[in-house]
Each structure stands twice: as C-alpha cells, then as structure tokens.
C-alpha positions as CSV (number, residue, x, y, z in Angstrom):
1,X,1.9,31.9,-7.1
2,X,3.8,35.3,-7.0
3,X,6.7,33.9,-4.7
4,X,7.4,31.0,-7.4
5,X,7.7,33.5,-10.5
6,X,10.7,34.7,-9.1
7,X,12.5,31.7,-8.9
8,X,15.1,30.5,-11.1
9,X,15.0,27.2,-13.0
10,X,17.3,25.5,-10.6
11,X,15.5,26.8,-7.9
12,X,12.2,25.4,-9.0
13,X,13.4,22.3,-10.0
14,X,14.7,22.2,-6.3
15,X,11.4,22.9,-5.0
16,X,9.8,20.5,-7.3
17,X,12.2,17.7,-6.0
18,X,11.2,18.7,-2.5
19,X,7.6,18.7,-3.1
20,X,7.7,15.5,-4.8
21,X,9.7,13.7,-1.7
22,X,7.4,15.3,0.5
23,X,4.4,13.6,-1.3
24,X,6.2,10.2,-1.5
25,X,7.0,10.7,2.6
26,X,2.9,11.3,2.7
27,X,1.8,8.7,0.6
28,X,4.0,6.0,2.6
29,X,2.3,7.5,5.9
30,X,-0.8,7.3,4.5
31,X,-0.2,3.3,3.8
32,X,1.4,2.8,7.3
33,X,-2.0,4.5,8.5
34,X,-4.2,2.3,6.5
35,X,-2.4,-0.6,7.8
36,X,-2.2,0.1,11.4
37,X,-5.9,0.9,11.4
38,X,-7.2,-2.2,9.6
39,X,-5.0,-4.5,12.1
40,X,-6.8,-2.1,15.1
41,X,-10.1,-3.0,13.5
42,X,-9.8,-6.3,12.9
43,X,-8.9,-6.5,16.6
44,X,-11.5,-4.6,17.7
45,X,-14.0,-6.7,15.5
46,X,-12.4,-10.2,17.0
47,X,-12.6,-8.5,20.7
48,X,-16.7,-7.9,19.9
49,X,-17.5,-11.4,18.3
50,X,-15.3,-13.0,21.3
51,X,-17.3,-11.0,23.6
52,X,-20.3,-12.8,22.4
53,X,-18.7,-16.3,22.5
54,X,-17.9,-16.5,18.9
55,X,-14.6,-16.4,16.2
56,X,-14.3,-14.5,13.2
57,X,-14.5,-17.8,11.2
58,X,-18.0,-18.7,12.9
59,X,-19.4,-15.0,11.9
60,X,-17.9,-15.4,8.3
61,X,-17.7,-19.3,7.7
62,X,-14.1,-19.5,7.8
63,X,-13.6,-16.9,4.7
64,X,-12.1,-14.0,6.6
65,X,-9.3,-13.3,4.0
66,X,-9.9,-11.6,0.8
67,X,-12.0,-13.0,-2.3
68,X,-10.3,-14.1,-5.2
69,X,-12.3,-14.1,-8.5
70,X,-13.8,-16.7,-9.7
71,X,-12.6,-19.0,-6.7
72,X,-9.1,-18.9,-7.9
73,X,-6.3,-19.1,-5.5
74,X,-4.1,-16.1,-5.0
75,X,-0.4,-16.7,-6.5
76,X,2.6,-16.6,-4.5
77,X,3.8,-12.8,-4.0
78,X,6.4,-12.0,-6.4
79,X,7.2,-8.5,-5.9
80,X,7.4,-6.4,-2.7
81,X,6.9,-3.0,-2.1
82,X,10.2,-1.1,-1.5
83,X,9.4,0.7,1.4
84,X,6.4,-1.4,3.0
85,X,7.3,-5.2,3.2
86,X,3.7,-5.9,4.0
87,X,2.7,-4.9,0.3
88,X,3.2,-7.4,-2.5
89,X,2.2,-8.4,-5.7
90,X,2.0,-11.7,-7.2
91,X,2.6,-10.3,-10.9
92,X,-1.1,-11.3,-11.9
93,X,-4.1,-9.0,-12.8
94,X,-3.5,-5.3,-12.3
95,X,-0.4,-3.8,-11.0
96,X,-0.8,-2.2,-7.7
97,X,-0.6,1.8,-7.7
98,X,2.9,1.2,-5.5
99,X,4.1,-1.0,-8.2
100,X,3.5,1.7,-11.0
101,X,4.7,4.6,-9.3
102,X,7.9,2.9,-8.6
103,X,8.2,1.8,-11.9
104,X,7.9,5.4,-13.4
105,X,10.3,6.4,-10.6
106,X,12.6,4.5,-12.5
107,X,13.0,1.2,-10.2
108,X,13.1,-2.3,-12.6
109,X,11.1,-5.1,-11.7
110,X,13.8,-6.8,-10.9
111,X,14.6,-4.2,-7.8
112,X,11.4,-5.2,-6.1
113,X,11.1,-8.9,-7.0
114,X,11.1,-11.2,-3.7
C-alpha cells in the first residue's frame, strides 16, 4: 500500500481503470473457460454413455436441457451478452450477473437487445 499512497489522484484513477479493465478481462476469460469446459465435459459424458451403447436421452429420459421451474417453457432470448454471444437472457426472472454488470457500466438494455 505504501506505493499507492505516493500516487497523485490522476495516477490513482488511471491505476483503478487499468485494474477494472483487467478484472473484466479475467471475468470474460473465466466465462469463456466455463463454456469450453462444459462442452468438453458433455462430450466426455456422451462418449462414456455411447461406449455402453446408450445415448444421453436414454440416461436422462430426453431431458438433457436445463429444467424450468414449474414446467414452464423458457422464453425466447431478448438480450445477448456484449462479449459472449452464447450467453442470453429472456428478460424474465432474475437478471444475470453479466446483464447487471453491463447496466452498471453504463450500457442501455437496448444495446444488448437481440
């Protein structure tokens, strides 16, 4: 901390912006990693099941997607993540973290609308 105490306000502002940008990069990388890893795991699981002569639908009864509460269908996507197009939100239910962060960063909902 001693090093930071010697910085001017402008230098502190620049350091903060740099760290926030780095944090966003880390969050984006984590999100991308999670997406890749889930695809890898699904492939590994499908291979294990296929080796036994079954399909994922055989194991899970055709319910391989995410479950929706009370059996309701998932609405069509209305918003897309600004940097990861695989992430979407229907505009219903809880707001995803990426949506909240984008709004807090000054993006308008229309900027993310599909």
